VOMAR-639885 format. One record per residue: residue number from 1; residue in three letters; x, y, z of N, C-alpha, C in turn. Coordinates in nm, 3 decimals, padded with zeros to 5 digits, always signed. Layout:
BEGIN
resi, resn, n.X, n.Y, n.Z, ca.X, ca.Y, ca.Z, c.X, c.Y, c.Z
NUM, ALA, X, Y, Z, X, Y, Z, X, Y, Z
...
This chain:
BEGIN
resi, resn, n.X, n.Y, n.Z, ca.X, ca.Y, ca.Z, c.X, c.Y, c.Z
1, UNK, -03.125, -08.197, -06.682, -03.074, -08.096, -06.771, -03.135, -07.960, -06.747
2, UNK, -03.212, -07.946, -06.642, -03.263, -07.814, -06.612, -03.148, -07.721, -06.587
3, UNK, -03.157, -07.598, -06.643, -03.051, -07.501, -06.625, -02.935, -07.520, -06.719
4, UNK, -02.945, -07.606, -06.819, -02.834, -07.626, -06.911, -02.811, -07.501, -06.991
5, UNK, -02.684, -07.483, -07.030, -02.647, -07.358, -07.095, -02.646, -07.374, -07.244
6, UNK, -02.689, -07.268, -07.316, -02.678, -07.264, -07.460, -02.549, -07.198, -07.500
7, UNK, -02.535, -07.169, -07.631, -02.414, -07.108, -07.682, -02.425, -06.958, -07.681
8, UNK, -02.375, -06.892, -07.788, -02.367, -06.748, -07.791, -02.500, -06.682, -07.769
9, UNK, -02.610, -06.743, -07.813, -02.740, -06.682, -07.797, -02.798, -06.702, -07.660
10, UNK, -02.738, -06.792, -07.578, -02.786, -06.813, -07.443, -02.926, -06.871, -07.439
11, UNK, -02.964, -06.949, -07.539, -03.100, -07.000, -07.544, -03.127, -07.094, -07.429
12, UNK, -03.243, -07.087, -07.374, -03.285, -07.180, -07.270, -03.315, -07.314, -07.333
13, UNK, -03.266, -07.422, -07.269, -03.283, -07.555, -07.326, -03.430, -07.587, -07.350
14, UNK, -03.513, -07.553, -07.252, -03.654, -07.589, -07.263, -03.724, -07.517, -07.376
15, UNK, -03.665, -07.403, -07.420, -03.731, -07.327, -07.525, -03.672, -07.350, -07.662
16, UNK, -03.580, -07.449, -07.673, -03.507, -07.464, -07.798, -03.564, -07.572, -07.888
17, UNK, -03.675, -07.630, -07.850, -03.731, -07.738, -07.930, -03.776, -07.685, -08.066
18, UNK, -03.726, -07.749, -08.170, -03.762, -07.707, -08.304, -03.870, -07.796, -08.360
19, UNK, -03.929, -07.752, -08.470, -04.040, -07.826, -08.528, -03.994, -07.933, -08.626
20, UNK, -03.874, -07.916, -08.686, -03.830, -08.009, -08.788, -03.775, -08.136, -08.725
21, UNK, -03.765, -08.241, -08.807, -03.722, -08.372, -08.757, -03.572, -08.372, -08.732
22, UNK, -03.531, -08.423, -08.616, -03.390, -08.439, -08.582, -03.350, -08.584, -08.612
23, UNK, -03.256, -08.602, -08.704, -03.209, -08.735, -08.742, -03.095, -08.775, -08.648
24, UNK, -03.111, -08.889, -08.582, -03.020, -08.929, -08.475, -02.955, -09.064, -08.504
25, UNK, -02.824, -09.071, -08.481, -02.750, -09.196, -08.483, -02.708, -09.229, -08.340
26, UNK, -02.732, -09.350, -08.296, -02.698, -09.391, -08.159, -02.575, -09.479, -08.164
27, UNK, -02.472, -09.443, -08.084, -02.348, -09.520, -08.079, -02.322, -09.564, -07.935
28, UNK, -02.333, -09.694, -07.910, -02.306, -09.750, -07.777, -02.274, -09.897, -07.796
29, UNK, -02.173, -09.946, -07.723, -02.134, -10.086, -07.742, -02.226, -10.183, -07.670
30, UNK, -02.313, -10.133, -07.583, -02.405, -10.220, -07.512, -02.539, -10.227, -07.586
31, UNK, -02.573, -10.346, -07.630, -02.694, -10.365, -07.709, -02.819, -10.318, -07.633
32, UNK, -02.827, -10.349, -07.504, -02.944, -10.310, -07.427, -02.957, -10.158, -07.417
33, UNK, -02.845, -10.089, -07.405, -02.848, -09.943, -07.400, -02.896, -09.887, -07.532
34, UNK, -02.841, -09.939, -07.642, -02.883, -09.891, -07.774, -03.032, -09.912, -07.795
35, UNK, -03.080, -10.032, -07.765, -03.222, -10.061, -07.784, -03.308, -09.976, -07.691
36, UNK, -03.259, -09.954, -07.570, -03.333, -09.869, -07.477, -03.347, -09.727, -07.529
37, UNK, -03.240, -09.674, -07.588, -03.247, -09.539, -07.645, -03.340, -09.535, -07.766
38, UNK, -03.336, -09.640, -07.847, -03.427, -09.646, -07.962, -03.572, -09.648, -07.915
39, UNK, -03.600, -09.729, -07.814, -03.736, -09.736, -07.761, -03.777, -09.603, -07.697
40, UNK, -03.681, -09.534, -07.635, -03.709, -09.406, -07.572, -03.742, -09.300, -07.676
41, UNK, -03.667, -09.299, -07.785, -03.683, -09.194, -07.885, -03.788, -09.226, -07.990
42, UNK, -03.818, -09.355, -08.010, -03.910, -09.396, -08.115, -04.044, -09.324, -08.115
43, UNK, -04.110, -09.315, -07.998, -04.243, -09.251, -07.997, -04.238, -09.098, -08.003
44, UNK, -04.119, -09.040, -07.993, -04.110, -08.894, -07.985, -04.133, -08.830, -08.121
45, UNK, -04.229, -08.738, -08.131, -04.250, -08.668, -08.258, -04.130, -08.577, -08.287
46, UNK, -04.093, -08.570, -08.412, -03.983, -08.482, -08.450, -03.846, -08.542, -08.431
47, UNK, -03.838, -08.672, -08.397, -03.708, -08.740, -08.381, -03.711, -08.868, -08.463
48, UNK, -03.607, -08.891, -08.541, -03.596, -09.014, -08.619, -03.460, -09.078, -08.594
49, UNK, -03.459, -09.200, -08.543, -03.335, -09.275, -08.525, -03.301, -09.339, -08.660
50, UNK, -03.189, -09.297, -08.719, -03.155, -09.342, -08.854, -03.055, -09.457, -08.853
51, UNK, -02.994, -09.485, -08.737, -02.898, -09.594, -08.734, -02.843, -09.620, -08.595
52, UNK, -02.776, -09.735, -08.580, -02.714, -09.774, -08.454, -02.572, -09.821, -08.483
53, UNK, -02.479, -09.786, -08.394, -02.340, -09.828, -08.408, -02.294, -09.891, -08.277
54, UNK, -02.211, -09.996, -08.288, -02.164, -10.068, -08.170, -02.026, -10.024, -08.125
55, UNK, -01.960, -09.937, -08.202, -01.830, -09.883, -08.162, -01.807, -09.752, -08.236
56, UNK, -01.700, -09.682, -08.199, -01.676, -09.550, -08.256, -01.645, -09.552, -08.404
57, UNK, -01.570, -09.653, -08.448, -01.538, -09.661, -08.591, -01.663, -09.680, -08.674
58, UNK, -01.753, -09.765, -08.626, -01.880, -09.785, -08.698, -01.964, -09.659, -08.695
59, UNK, -01.957, -09.584, -08.585, -02.032, -09.458, -08.576, -01.985, -09.359, -08.681
60, UNK, -01.853, -09.348, -08.699, -01.799, -09.256, -08.799, -01.841, -09.300, -08.939
61, UNK, -01.830, -09.430, -08.966, -01.867, -09.482, -09.098, -02.015, -09.457, -09.128
62, UNK, -02.101, -09.486, -09.031, -02.245, -09.467, -09.053, -02.279, -09.318, -09.065
63, UNK, -02.212, -09.235, -08.989, -02.238, -09.091, -08.996, -02.201, -09.036, -09.133
64, UNK, -02.091, -09.085, -09.189, -02.053, -09.043, -09.325, -02.161, -09.079, -09.425
65, UNK, -02.219, -09.196, -09.407, -02.316, -09.246, -09.505, -02.456, -09.192, -09.481
66, UNK, -02.498, -09.187, -09.354, -02.636, -09.151, -09.322, -02.658, -09.002, -09.297
67, UNK, -02.549, -08.930, -09.267, -02.555, -08.785, -09.242, -02.661, -08.749, -09.138
68, UNK, -02.652, -08.804, -09.016, -02.747, -08.767, -08.911, -02.722, -08.624, -08.864
69, UNK, -02.820, -08.565, -08.801, -02.801, -08.433, -08.740, -02.719, -08.443, -08.613
70, UNK, -02.745, -08.548, -08.534, -02.680, -08.566, -08.404, -02.640, -08.712, -08.387
71, UNK, -02.518, -08.733, -08.335, -02.477, -08.867, -08.291, -02.480, -08.868, -08.139
72, UNK, -02.558, -08.958, -08.081, -02.557, -08.979, -07.936, -02.445, -09.078, -07.910
73, UNK, -02.336, -09.030, -07.851, -02.210, -09.104, -07.848, -02.173, -09.148, -07.707
74, UNK, -02.166, -09.279, -07.687, -02.110, -09.330, -07.562, -01.961, -09.299, -07.559
75, UNK, -01.908, -09.267, -07.442, -01.768, -09.230, -07.432, -01.677, -09.353, -07.440
76, UNK, -01.714, -09.457, -07.368, -01.626, -09.574, -07.357, -01.679, -09.687, -07.448
77, UNK, -01.607, -09.706, -07.561, -01.644, -09.811, -07.656, -01.518, -09.877, -07.710
78, UNK, -01.530, -10.001, -07.760, -01.415, -10.069, -07.819, -01.386, -10.019, -07.959
79, UNK, -01.275, -10.068, -08.015, -01.228, -10.037, -08.151, -01.186, -09.891, -08.162
80, UNK, -01.280, -09.800, -08.147, -01.252, -09.657, -08.145, -01.342, -09.597, -08.039
81, UNK, -01.283, -09.534, -07.935, -01.367, -09.484, -07.827, -01.441, -09.358, -07.868
82, UNK, -01.534, -09.313, -07.782, -01.618, -09.200, -07.816, -01.545, -09.070, -07.834
83, UNK, -01.435, -09.051, -07.761, -01.357, -08.928, -07.774, -01.291, -08.923, -07.911
84, UNK, -01.222, -09.031, -07.949, -01.156, -09.035, -08.079, -01.258, -09.025, -08.192
85, UNK, -01.372, -09.092, -08.175, -01.476, -09.086, -08.278, -01.532, -08.945, -08.291
86, UNK, -01.547, -08.875, -08.179, -01.593, -08.736, -08.183, -01.496, -08.649, -08.259
87, UNK, -01.367, -08.666, -08.234, -01.267, -08.589, -08.308, -01.273, -08.614, -08.457
88, UNK, -01.292, -08.740, -08.495, -01.301, -08.771, -08.638, -01.427, -08.713, -08.700
89, UNK, -01.538, -08.719, -08.628, -01.662, -08.660, -08.681, -01.648, -08.509, -08.697
90, UNK, -01.583, -08.445, -08.601, -01.562, -08.300, -08.609, -01.486, -08.263, -08.735
91, UNK, -01.386, -08.347, -08.771, -01.305, -08.319, -08.889, -01.374, -08.363, -09.019
92, UNK, -01.437, -08.481, -09.014, -01.480, -08.546, -09.139, -01.628, -08.524, -09.173
93, UNK, -01.710, -08.500, -09.071, -01.853, -08.476, -09.095, -01.894, -08.353, -09.014
94, UNK, -01.844, -08.235, -09.052, -01.861, -08.116, -08.968, -02.005, -08.074, -08.944
95, UNK, -02.097, -08.113, -09.029, -02.237, -08.077, -09.007, -02.306, -08.162, -08.903
96, UNK, -02.239, -08.267, -08.858, -02.298, -08.360, -08.762, -02.255, -08.320, -08.621
97, UNK, -02.350, -08.308, -08.529, -02.320, -08.272, -08.390, -02.309, -08.398, -08.305
98, UNK, -02.232, -08.389, -08.198, -02.215, -08.502, -08.108, -02.265, -08.466, -07.969
99, UNK, -02.350, -08.553, -07.915, -02.395, -08.544, -07.777, -02.338, -08.665, -07.703
100, UNK, -02.241, -08.640, -07.616, -02.172, -08.750, -07.548, -02.255, -08.802, -07.431
101, UNK, -02.242, -08.931, -07.405, -02.307, -08.994, -07.291, -02.202, -09.047, -07.196
102, UNK, -02.230, -09.039, -07.067, -02.139, -09.095, -06.968, -02.218, -09.149, -06.850
103, UNK, -02.171, -09.260, -06.795, -02.235, -09.315, -06.676, -02.205, -09.228, -06.555
104, UNK, -02.090, -09.161, -06.556, -02.046, -09.081, -06.441, -02.043, -08.934, -06.477
105, UNK, -02.095, -08.850, -06.386, -02.094, -08.706, -06.409, -01.952, -08.652, -06.419
106, UNK, -01.865, -08.694, -06.326, -01.728, -08.645, -06.325, -01.638, -08.749, -06.391
107, UNK, -01.612, -08.731, -06.517, -01.536, -08.826, -06.595, -01.446, -08.746, -06.687
108, UNK, -01.315, -08.764, -06.675, -01.222, -08.686, -06.755, -01.243, -08.708, -06.904
109, UNK, -01.300, -08.823, -06.940, -01.327, -08.849, -07.081, -01.435, -08.756, -07.136
110, UNK, -01.525, -08.712, -07.049, -01.627, -08.617, -07.093, -01.562, -08.486, -07.133
111, UNK, -01.467, -08.438, -07.052, -01.394, -08.316, -07.086, -01.318, -08.336, -07.216
112, UNK, -01.256, -08.452, -07.233, -01.184, -08.481, -07.357, -01.279, -08.477, -07.476
113, UNK, -01.401, -08.527, -07.458, -01.498, -08.525, -07.568, -01.538, -08.382, -07.603
114, UNK, -01.556, -08.298, -07.502, -01.589, -08.157, -07.527, -01.474, -08.090, -07.600
115, UNK, -01.351, -08.121, -07.558, -01.235, -08.065, -07.625, -01.229, -08.112, -07.770
116, UNK, -01.268, -08.236, -07.793, -01.262, -08.292, -07.929, -01.370, -08.235, -08.020
117, UNK, -01.474, -08.173, -07.961, -01.577, -08.111, -08.045, -01.719, -08.146, -08.011
118, UNK, -01.742, -08.228, -07.907, -01.880, -08.259, -07.867, -01.951, -08.131, -07.821
119, UNK, -02.081, -08.125, -07.848, -02.159, -08.008, -07.809, -02.210, -08.017, -07.665
120, UNK, -02.182, -08.127, -07.597, -02.226, -08.139, -07.459, -02.236, -08.284, -07.419
121, UNK, -02.291, -08.308, -07.300, -02.307, -08.446, -07.257, -02.424, -08.458, -07.162
122, UNK, -02.473, -08.582, -07.153, -02.582, -08.617, -07.063, -02.546, -08.743, -06.988
123, UNK, -02.598, -08.762, -06.868, -02.584, -08.891, -06.801, -02.675, -08.993, -06.869
124, UNK, -02.642, -09.121, -06.854, -02.720, -09.225, -06.922, -02.858, -09.246, -06.861
125, UNK, -02.881, -09.192, -06.742, -03.014, -09.207, -06.682, -03.104, -09.088, -06.713
126, UNK, -03.072, -09.015, -06.819, -03.150, -08.898, -06.858, -03.293, -08.939, -06.892
127, UNK, -03.387, -08.850, -06.868, -03.528, -08.878, -06.901, -03.550, -08.858, -07.050
128, UNK, -03.656, -08.921, -07.107, -03.685, -08.901, -07.249, -03.704, -08.754, -07.285
129, UNK, -03.773, -08.679, -07.199, -03.798, -08.538, -07.228, -03.667, -08.459, -07.233
130, UNK, -03.579, -08.486, -07.139, -03.450, -08.416, -07.136, -03.365, -08.451, -07.257
131, UNK, -03.366, -08.578, -07.294, -03.287, -08.620, -07.409, -03.336, -08.556, -07.537
132, UNK, -03.467, -08.556, -07.558, -03.522, -08.497, -07.681, -03.492, -08.348, -07.688
133, UNK, -03.510, -08.278, -07.576, -03.480, -08.135, -07.573, -03.333, -08.111, -07.602
134, UNK, -03.246, -08.193, -07.541, -03.101, -08.178, -07.563, -03.065, -08.202, -07.709
135, UNK, -03.127, -08.301, -07.772, -03.098, -08.328, -07.912, -03.130, -08.207, -07.999
136, UNK, -03.240, -08.142, -07.969, -03.279, -08.026, -08.049, -03.186, -07.908, -08.026
137, UNK, -03.140, -07.892, -07.904, -03.046, -07.784, -07.875, -02.912, -07.812, -07.942
138, UNK, -02.862, -07.934, -07.926, -02.733, -07.970, -07.984, -02.735, -07.957, -08.136
139, UNK, -02.849, -07.988, -08.195, -02.860, -07.977, -08.341, -02.827, -07.835, -08.388
140, UNK, -02.857, -07.735, -08.308, -02.828, -07.596, -08.345, -02.683, -07.559, -08.325
141, UNK, -02.605, -07.648, -08.262, -02.465, -07.618, -08.236, -02.439, -07.561, -08.099
142, UNK, -02.544, -07.546, -08.018, -02.526, -07.494, -07.883, -02.488, -07.605, -07.786
143, UNK, -02.436, -07.565, -07.671, -02.390, -07.663, -07.573, -02.503, -07.703, -07.478
144, UNK, -02.505, -07.830, -07.442, -02.602, -07.879, -07.345, -02.525, -07.930, -07.224
145, UNK, -02.476, -07.835, -07.145, -02.404, -07.867, -07.022, -02.439, -07.759, -06.920
146, UNK, -02.484, -07.799, -06.802, -02.514, -07.702, -06.698, -02.386, -07.626, -06.663
147, UNK, -02.388, -07.492, -06.658, -02.265, -07.416, -06.637, -02.186, -07.458, -06.513
148, UNK, -02.252, -07.477, -06.401, -02.177, -07.512, -06.280, -02.118, -07.652, -06.288
149, UNK, -02.192, -07.743, -06.352, -02.139, -07.878, -06.369, -02.020, -07.876, -06.464
150, UNK, -02.030, -07.797, -06.570, -01.920, -07.785, -06.664, -01.797, -07.729, -06.594
151, UNK, -01.816, -07.626, -06.513, -01.704, -07.565, -06.441, -01.639, -07.667, -06.349
152, UNK, -01.720, -07.748, -06.281, -01.665, -07.848, -06.190, -01.584, -07.953, -06.266
153, UNK, -01.636, -07.996, -06.379, -01.564, -08.093, -06.461, -01.429, -08.038, -06.503
154, UNK, -01.429, -07.918, -06.557, -01.307, -07.863, -06.613, -01.207, -07.827, -06.504
155, UNK, -01.254, -07.773, -06.393, -01.162, -07.740, -06.285, -01.101, -07.865, -06.225
156, UNK, -01.166, -07.981, -06.244, -01.113, -08.107, -06.194, -01.009, -08.167, -06.288
157, UNK, -01.027, -08.146, -06.419, -00.946, -08.222, -06.513, -00.859, -08.140, -06.607
158, UNK, -00.894, -08.016, -06.636, -00.813, -07.938, -06.730, -00.707, -07.863, -06.652
159, UNK, -00.584, -07.908, -06.659, -00.477, -07.849, -06.578, -00.367, -07.787, -06.660
160, UNK, -00.354, -07.823, -06.786, -00.246, -07.770, -06.868, -00.288, -07.769, -07.014
161, UNK, -00.236, -07.673, -07.091, -00.271, -07.669, -07.233, -00.221, -07.792, -07.306
162, UNK, -00.299, -07.832, -07.405, -00.254, -07.936, -07.496, -00.250, -07.871, -07.634
163, UNK, -00.135, -07.874, -07.697, -00.120, -07.803, -07.822, -00.088, -07.900, -07.936
164, UNK, -00.190, -07.956, -07.998, -00.162, -08.042, -08.113, -00.101, -07.960, -08.226
165, UNK, -00.023, -08.027, -08.310, +00.045, -07.956, -08.418, -00.054, -07.888, -08.511
166, UNK, -00.165, -07.953, -08.538, -00.265, -07.898, -08.629, -00.403, -07.928, -08.575
167, UNK, -00.462, -07.836, -08.496, -00.593, -07.862, -08.436, -00.699, -07.884, -08.543
168, UNK, -00.792, -07.973, -08.513, -00.903, -07.997, -08.606, -00.995, -07.876, -08.609
169, UNK, -01.063, -07.859, -08.722, -01.161, -07.751, -08.732, -01.266, -07.770, -08.625
170, UNK, -01.293, -07.664, -08.548, -01.393, -07.672, -08.443, -01.338, -07.718, -08.310
171, UNK, -01.211, -07.762, -08.306, -01.153, -07.807, -08.181, -01.103, -07.687, -08.101
172, UNK, -01.091, -07.705, -07.968, -01.044, -07.597, -07.882, -00.897, -07.571, -07.905
173, UNK, -00.856, -07.445, -07.914, -00.717, -07.408, -07.931, -00.670, -07.336, -07.805
174, UNK, -00.551, -07.374, -07.755, -00.500, -07.316, -07.633, -00.444, -07.176, -07.659
175, UNK, -00.440, -07.093, -07.554, -00.381, -06.961, -07.563, -00.485, -06.852, -07.571
176, UNK, -00.446, -06.731, -07.525, -00.534, -06.614, -07.532, -00.505, -06.542, -07.662
177, UNK, -00.603, -06.531, -07.750, -00.575, -06.468, -07.879, -00.557, -06.318, -07.866
178, UNK, -00.484, -06.261, -07.959, -00.470, -06.116, -07.966, -00.603, -06.055, -08.011
179, UNK, -00.625, -05.932, -07.973, -00.741, -05.861, -08.024, -00.864, -05.867, -07.938
180, UNK, -00.860, -05.936, -07.823, -00.976, -05.936, -07.734, -00.987, -05.800, -07.665
181, UNK, -01.107, -05.746, -07.662, -01.128, -05.623, -07.587, -01.136, -05.657, -07.438
182, UNK, -01.116, -05.557, -07.350, -01.129, -05.585, -07.206, -01.264, -05.644, -07.169
183, UNK, -01.370, -05.598, -07.234, -01.503, -05.651, -07.203, -01.519, -05.795, -07.251
184, UNK, -01.466, -05.825, -07.368, -01.472, -05.963, -07.417, -01.395, -06.057, -07.325
185, UNK, -01.280, -06.011, -07.278, -01.201, -06.092, -07.186, -01.277, -06.117, -07.055
186, UNK, -01.346, -06.014, -07.006, -01.422, -06.029, -06.883, -01.543, -06.121, -06.904
187, UNK, -01.610, -06.108, -07.018, -01.721, -06.199, -07.050, -01.670, -06.342, -07.054
188, UNK, -01.554, -06.362, -07.113, -01.495, -06.496, -07.120, -01.468, -06.551, -06.980
189, UNK, -01.412, -06.468, -06.893, -01.384, -06.512, -06.757, -01.512, -06.549, -06.684
190, UNK, -01.617, -06.472, -06.702, -01.743, -06.499, -06.633, -01.812, -06.624, -06.689
191, UNK, -01.800, -06.647, -06.819, -01.852, -06.772, -06.876, -01.781, -06.891, -06.810
192, UNK, -01.650, -06.881, -06.797, -01.572, -06.990, -06.738, -01.604, -07.008, -06.590
193, UNK, -01.651, -06.902, -06.525, -01.688, -06.912, -06.384, -01.827, -06.970, -06.365
194, UNK, -01.898, -06.998, -06.475, -02.026, -07.065, -06.466, -02.147, -06.975, -06.478
195, UNK, -02.129, -06.847, -06.512, -02.243, -06.756, -06.522, -02.311, -06.769, -06.658
196, UNK, -02.444, -06.761, -06.657, -02.520, -06.751, -06.780, -02.526, -06.607, -06.826
197, UNK, -02.595, -06.583, -06.937, -02.601, -06.448, -06.993, -02.660, -06.346, -06.896
198, UNK, -02.765, -06.386, -06.825, -02.829, -06.294, -06.731, -02.733, -06.258, -06.618
199, UNK, -02.663, -06.359, -06.567, -02.566, -06.333, -06.460, -02.451, -06.245, -06.505
200, UNK, -02.404, -06.267, -06.628, -02.297, -06.183, -06.682, -02.344, -06.039, -06.696
201, UNK, -02.467, -06.022, -06.745, -02.523, -05.887, -06.761, -02.529, -05.815, -06.627
202, UNK, -02.574, -05.884, -06.523, -02.583, -05.822, -06.391, -02.445, -05.789, -06.336
203, UNK, -02.351, -05.879, -06.357, -02.215, -05.860, -06.305, -02.145, -05.741, -06.371
204, UNK, -02.172, -05.723, -06.500, -02.101, -05.619, -06.577, -02.184, -05.492, -06.596
205, UNK, -02.310, -05.494, -06.544, -02.400, -05.378, -06.556, -02.423, -05.341, -06.702
206, UNK, -02.449, -05.443, -06.783, -02.484, -05.422, -06.923, -02.608, -05.504, -06.953
207, UNK, -02.667, -05.483, -07.071, -02.790, -05.554, -07.106, -02.759, -05.695, -07.156
208, UNK, -02.855, -05.788, -07.141, -02.835, -05.923, -07.196, -02.806, -05.923, -07.346
209, UNK, -02.867, -05.830, -07.420, -02.841, -05.826, -07.565, -02.697, -05.785, -07.593
210, UNK, -02.642, -05.698, -07.510, -02.501, -05.660, -07.525, -02.411, -05.778, -07.492
211, UNK, -02.449, -05.855, -07.390, -02.373, -05.977, -07.357, -02.370, -06.070, -07.476
212, UNK, -02.485, -06.091, -07.540, -02.491, -06.179, -07.657, -02.397, -06.131, -07.767
213, UNK, -02.394, -05.999, -07.789, -02.305, -05.945, -07.892, -02.159, -05.971, -07.858
214, UNK, -02.124, -05.950, -07.731, -01.986, -05.977, -07.688, -01.951, -06.124, -07.705
215, UNK, -02.046, -06.213, -07.672, -02.019, -06.356, -07.683, -02.000, -06.397, -07.829
216, UNK, -02.082, -06.343, -07.918, -02.067, -06.374, -08.059, -01.928, -06.335, -08.109
217, UNK, -01.884, -06.213, -08.074, -01.751, -06.167, -08.115, -01.641, -06.250, -08.049
218, UNK, -01.661, -06.283, -07.921, -01.562, -06.360, -07.847, -01.543, -06.498, -07.908
219, UNK, -01.654, -06.568, -07.937, -01.644, -06.702, -07.993, -01.572, -06.700, -08.128
220, UNK, -01.597, -06.597, -08.207, -01.529, -06.587, -08.337, -01.378, -06.570, -08.318
221, UNK, -01.339, -06.487, -08.222, -01.196, -06.464, -08.198, -01.128, -06.586, -08.135
222, UNK, -01.199, -06.657, -08.050, -01.144, -06.778, -07.989, -01.144, -06.897, -08.085
223, UNK, -01.226, -06.885, -08.190, -01.247, -06.995, -08.285, -01.303, -07.117, -08.213
224, UNK, -01.404, -07.091, -08.129, -01.476, -07.199, -08.062, -01.620, -07.195, -08.108
225, UNK, -01.688, -07.308, -08.091, -01.823, -07.320, -08.144, -01.929, -07.288, -08.040
226, UNK, -01.899, -07.311, -07.912, -02.003, -07.298, -07.811, -01.942, -07.268, -07.674
227, UNK, -02.031, -07.257, -07.575, -01.991, -07.223, -07.439, -01.898, -07.329, -07.379
228, UNK, -01.926, -07.455, -07.408, -01.844, -07.563, -07.352, -01.699, -07.546, -07.395
229, UNK, -01.676, -07.524, -07.523, -01.540, -07.508, -07.571, -01.477, -07.378, -07.521
230, UNK, -01.557, -07.273, -07.503, -01.504, -07.148, -07.450, -01.452, -07.165, -07.307
231, UNK, -01.524, -07.244, -07.225, -01.480, -07.268, -07.088, -01.349, -07.347, -07.087
232, UNK, -01.342, -07.450, -07.170, -01.219, -07.529, -07.178, -01.103, -07.438, -07.220
233, UNK, -01.125, -07.354, -07.321, -01.020, -07.265, -07.368, -00.974, -07.170, -07.258
234, UNK, -01.067, -07.124, -07.174, -01.031, -07.032, -07.065, -00.938, -07.099, -06.965
235, UNK, -00.967, -07.223, -06.930, -00.880, -07.295, -06.836, -00.745, -07.326, -06.900
236, UNK, -00.747, -07.368, -07.026, -00.621, -07.403, -07.092, -00.533, -07.281, -07.114
237, UNK, -00.596, -07.164, -07.134, -00.519, -07.042, -07.155, -00.470, -06.981, -07.025
238, UNK, -00.517, -07.033, -06.910, -00.477, -06.977, -06.783, -00.555, -06.853, -06.743
239, UNK, -00.665, -06.825, -06.815, -00.746, -06.708, -06.779, -00.809, -06.727, -06.643
240, UNK, -00.849, -06.850, -06.614, -00.898, -06.886, -06.480, -00.828, -07.014, -06.440
241, UNK, -00.831, -07.044, -06.310, -00.764, -07.162, -06.259, -00.863, -07.249, -06.184
242, UNK, -00.826, -07.374, -06.168, -00.911, -07.468, -06.096, -00.948, -07.414, -05.960
243, UNK, -01.078, -07.421, -05.931, -01.126, -07.377, -05.800, -01.174, -07.234, -05.797
244, UNK, -01.141, -07.153, -05.901, -01.187, -07.015, -05.903, -01.335, -07.009, -05.938
245, UNK, -01.402, -06.911, -05.884, -01.543, -06.887, -05.915, -01.563, -06.737, -05.935
246, UNK, -01.667, -06.707, -06.015, -01.697, -06.566, -06.038, -01.753, -06.512, -05.916
């Protein structure tokens, strides 16, 4: 997770560790994986595992009852998969963040989870230190996805807009909204090309603090929560196309 991107504030993952306890629910259909994650997180100060779920439906039910800060969500599960469960959590438990897990880096289900409202994803072989740091970042609502990896995922799988009749709160909405300034549009394009705040500042010859201000305004106009959803929205709106780079 080195080099993972934050949201509008562009916080560095390694510097985002908070002092308060992060309450975590683990959702995975494999018992050994669940127990492994519990054993990994158990000794970590500032992290409390409050529950375990064996499928997506159970994860939603437990999240409603236990109100965890973060659900560590396996993508592929029976009864209700991780993507559908993420969408339900986004609608029904909006204060709860989702960190998706996948065995494979390039998995279209990961993109679907980000579209549904997940704040990011990690591979299942993540180290304890990376996982704990990611949990703390995700708790703030920022994305935990390396920009270049995110760009590769989306350029591989996001090819056309999907327009549900009534998007869930926090879900990505297709189309370029009215009212974007030329600079906000350019910041959006550069985010989708994989640049962090420092890179955007250098590209546009403006200060990093100005970039942060543009990103805050941009996210509000796009009605997205973080960088991950902003990149998806850029591809779905046709602002950038698969294979393009800044």
